C-alpha positions, 0 to 999 in steps of 0.5 A: 690282671684286668683294670681295677686289679680285681680280676685274675685268671685260673691257672690250675684246678685240683678238686676244691683247690684252684690256683689263680694268677694276676692276684698280686693285690689280694690278701690272705683269707679274702673271698673271691668269686670263681668263674662266671658261675660265681663259686665262693672261694677263699684265698689260703696261700699267696706266692707273688701274684699267684693265689691258692683258693679253696672253693666251697662249692663243686668245681666240676667243669671249671677250667684254666683261663676262666676269671676269678673276681676279688671281693676285697672282703674276708669270709664273714657272717651276718649277725642280726635278728633271724639267726635263731631257728635258722638252718645254714650251710658252712658259709651261712647260706640259708638252706631252707630258702635255697630249698624253696627257691631251687629244690633239694640240691644247692645250685652252684653259685646261688647267691641269696641273702644270708638273713631275711632282708624283708622281715620287720622286727620290733626294735625297742630302744634301750639307749637314749639320745645324748648317751655316751656309748662304746663298743658292745653297749646295748642300743636296743632289743628285739624279741627274736623268739619267745625264748631269745631276745637279741640285744642290738649292740654298738660295733666293738670298735666304735664309740661316741654319742647317740644322736638319734635312735629309732623305735618301732618295726624295721628290717635288719638293713634299716638304720635304727640309730645314729652315733656321732663318733669320737672323730666327729663323723656320724655313723648309721647303725643297722641291726645287721652287722658283719664279722670275719669268721677267722677273727675273734670278737673282743671281750672285756675280760676272760674269767675262770669258769665256775658254774657247771653246765647241767646236761641232765645226763647223769654220767656227765653231771655227776662223774665228769662235769663240764662248766659253762665256758668249758671245752670237752671232747667226745672221742669214740669209734663208729657206732659208740654213740657220739652223735646221740650223746651230743644230741642229748646234750644239745637237747637238755643242757641248761644253755641259753643258746645252742649252736649245732654244727654237723661238720662232714656228718652223714646226711641221715643224721642231720635229717634226724636233727632237723626233724627232731629239734622242732618237735622237742619240748624244751624243759627250760622254756616250755617251747620248741627247742628250735626257739633257741637253736641255730643249725649249721649243716655241712654233710659229708657229700657237700664240698670238703672245703666248706667243712672248715668254714662251718666250724668258724661260722658256728663259733663266730655266731656263738661269740655274737650271742655270748656278747649279749650275755648269753650262755652258749653251747656249741656242738661240733660233730665232728672235728675229725671230718674238719681235720680231714678237710685240712689234710686234703687241702694241705695235700693239694697245696703240696705242703710238708705233711705231718703225722699221718698226713695231717698238716703241721698246723693241725694242733694250732687250728684246733686250739684256735677253735677251742680257745674261742670258748670260755667265760667272759665279761662282755664289752660295754656293760655288766654282762657275763657270757660264756661259750661251752665248746663240745667237739666229737672226735671220730678216730679210725677204729677208735684209736685215740692215739691218732693225731686229731684225738691227741691234739684235741686232748692237749687242749680240752679239759673234759674227756668223755671217752666212748666205749664200743663195748658199752655201746654193744651192750646197749649201755648209753651214754656209752661213756667209759668211766675208767678212761674218762676224766674232767679237770673242772670237777673241783669247781663243779663239785664246789657248786653242787656241794653248796647248791644241791647236796653237801655230800655230792663230791664225797659220794662221787669219789665213793662211786668212782672208787667202787667202779675202780674196785669192780674193774679189779675184781672182774679180773679175778672173776674171769680167772677163778669165778664169782663164787671164789670171792668173799661176801664183801667183794660180792656186795661191792660188785653188786653195788657197782652193777647198780651204779652202772645199770640203775644210775649211769645208764639212761634210756632216751626212749623213755621220757622220764629218763631222758633228763634227770635234775641235779637233786634227783641225781644226788638222791639216787647216788645217796640211795645206792651208797646207803644200801652199800654201806648198810649192807657191809655193816650188816655183814659184820653183824651176822647177815649173809650175802643171800639175805642182803641180796633178797632185800625188797628195797633193791627193786625200788632202787632198780626202778628209781630212775623211772620215777617222775620228778614230781613224785620223787621226794615221796618215793625217795623217802620210801626207799630210805624207810624201807632200807632202814627197816630191812637192814634192822630185820636181817641184822636182828633176826627179823622176818627176813632172816 
């Protein structure tokens, strides 16, 4: 070890894992720079003066005897204005700036500032000289985009009195406030703060999530809702639409901030995100959806170790915006690729393998990620923020009994199980209503009953019962045929078909059907169930199955999802009027009979 105890020597190279000697004073999860190329690495195991380092860049050409430089700092993210609309890799390197500087491939060891040091932001003070402040209190505000105003906060562990505060334009590294701490020292505050990615940001109190996160996707909002501050998993086999479903949630969810992590996904899928998001019209703000989005791209051809960093980078940025009082949705696609990175690094460390070769701490690491979601009361004021975490899981062959799926399901409270059969039938979102569930539905239904329709929960229970009954009846149909069913059972099957095709299925290629408000969802369910109940009643009064299926109102019900929201009230009233009239006709011997 060289003088100052800050340089070690490479002893062994095994892909993204490097073992270095002479690092007795280094700490777990410290960042190091490997070789003269200055590759970013992180210490993940210590044995005496020997450290195992996972390197977040390609180690081709690196060999024993080369230097390892200790930084003495943990892997951290930079938090300041400039995050929104940013596109970063797993260690928060700015991909757009790297592209402009070096082209389409990321040069090894490239070291650009994570956030722009030159751009000036208009700092508007909120605190005044003489104010007593503590961690999390807001010193000032910066309008980052038209959709997001960043609150510049006192660092979580600091408290004292404001001695001086700035007003006007400044870069993120210039001093905007001076605080005399309780120890009598003067601390200079910049807009830029750094935070270790593996350490949770503190909050005042964790709360029970109560308000649903409305996604505009009918199968999610109505049948399997998620709350703001909830955690959900989307497991499904290849081609079942995990990424598409997550894209839809990212585009339309009523979250203030979207953090989208492409963790080990195919490059063309991330390309689609990068092309689509800037062009998407945000229904909440009327602006591009990128005006409230942070993208973290770590594609499958990037070094495997950086997948782990990308998850922690994303959740730390989410916590930063949560602390401002924002509702944040973090989309991780996919945690299976992250778990594969853990398995590869564990194997190279020669750790005792657990089930299917995954490390024994797989469940712990997954829990560490998902537990950082939640609804909280923020530090330093009467602000309430939330992080909603949604992770895709890609089980091999769609087998959800494998370790990553099972470990995830023990943690999350919403399971949107995707079905390859539904996807092959072009039914999207391909969420299987038989095996999916939500443990937030009681809280969500209380909200919907109060704010949207007092029969919401009753209607959803009826719909689930009808879909469950259809599954049983289909077994009979496969054995002895549809004609063997009684007229009541036939109508049940037709109602279930209407629920599936006219309500649960959505067409993202048709603008009017990409997003459905809660009020329209409630009315759509009400229309289908009103027809079902009216039809069963008509049967008891002498109407036939043929007459019921000949009702013209069924055409309107089939087309209702394509009716624009601005015309909906009138259209829905027309369905109710036509339904009442036609049921009277077929039960009283009218024209239809």
